[in-house]
C-alpha angles and dihedrals in degrees: 000000000000088000093051091048090050092048091046091049090051092050091050091046091050091048090050091048092049090048090048092050091047092052090048091051091049092050090049091049093050091047094058101027117131119253113286118233118270114266110236121200139166114277126183121226115203118169111302094347137072128203114217134175113279110250134149090263098046089051092059118109119242139048121318139153145247118216109207122216090252091058097255122129135230119195113215129195138182126008111256095186143329118234107189102272097012134068120204115206136174120262113232100177131007132184120254113271096024105134133183118287139063122328133165118250145154125230116241140174087222101109095174114078100205140350089252087069087065101046146297105337136200118192104219139177119224117210112234125213089223089058131268128047140280118223117232144167120233108200127187142026112306093199094051092045089058096206097319112127137173121204114205116211120191126212139246114311091004136101140222086272088071093049091051088081091079095050098082091062097046092044092049088051089060100255128126114250122215110186108195145195125212146182114316099020093095093237097096122089124260086042111255114194096156118134117281120266090208089249101310092107100022096060090074092063090051088049088055087054089054088052089051093050092049089050088055094052106277113154098166122034129189116194112219104196132182124208108307085016085074089063090048091050092050093049091048090052090052097044110022117106084213096054090115089067092057102088101173146004135228111193125189116199088330125200098230097153117035093190089064091046094051094042089050091052092049093047090050090055091050093241126144113276089237088071089068094058091044092050090054090049088055092053091048096049123088091225093049093046091054092048090052094047094245120156090218140004119274121217097205093175090060092054097091133114099177096082134052099271094078111025099196128228119301099226131111109287133187119196122193112189139152118241089221099045105152096202111037109033116238088221090075092060091047091051092049094052092047089059098039118061090189091062128085128189128216108196123209133188096218118145118230128025120302093356095126091105092047098049104033102023099159095048090045091050096045093048092055097039091047092049092051094047089050092059117096127177120256122216090262091053095253120128124247134181113262097176133008118258121241 
């Protein structure tokens, strides 16, 4: 009997271990998976309103967009009413020729239709050291900017359209704006839809964007980085031979501690906390990396700038982050600012992840523009704060 109990316990333990490992692999795969295709569905345009399927995203307050199946863009605003499975919202801009009736569209947080809506735009291709090119938008007047450039870096499972939301503020502050793509976002050529490396591979493409900006006259560069873009910016500032040209940072809901991000995701899925540590072990193991299709292992636990292991750059830094961000915990930004006297945090109450610009657009704009206007060059070419931002 004792033997049978021991055998039965071993079987159960083995089953539990296998289930635990499978869950860890699933979490790791979801963490680095490429962006899923946009979901297009019928929407109904009627006058100055549009009726869309009711989802968590379409119920959010603020200003968003609809990308029509022909590529055109509709900016939508406030919720007029919610009818069970439909949400009716105001239309703020609509493409010429869009009449009333049913069309097919995908919901998006991208509330700017095109870079030309921000300012004079050049569509450029950035040569990459790994081969191929990365498409980018160069917005603004180079001569008027006088060597002051911002490079906008989107986050995981996003695109440069999402990062375009910070360009109006930087352009209005008189800086050039370079809105870039990078490995894994399917906008580089050759197409690269491999899983994300959480920034450990992607930062090289952003460094190539820095090289491009310098070749076009940039003397001071501010990285404006969204979500995982924050990780990319930090790695670039550790590794780039051009890091001395980067004089400041603007970070939107930045992933500055991947342990917090993974543990938050696991908690949100009501899984045991041990799954988070196991998922990060999968990412960091050669076997796990191969199973996930990664080019190289990813040590997610080492991707943290809120402790002492990686001190973070000592340059002026503005962080904009919602207290209730469901994806990247606000506590990481708080911890970073506590350890970095050059950093300041502007807290928002926006629901959803990276919706600060959608729900409090004026405050978001003014914080970034004020920060950039408050930067003045030092004799050594590094930026410093001349005045506090609002």
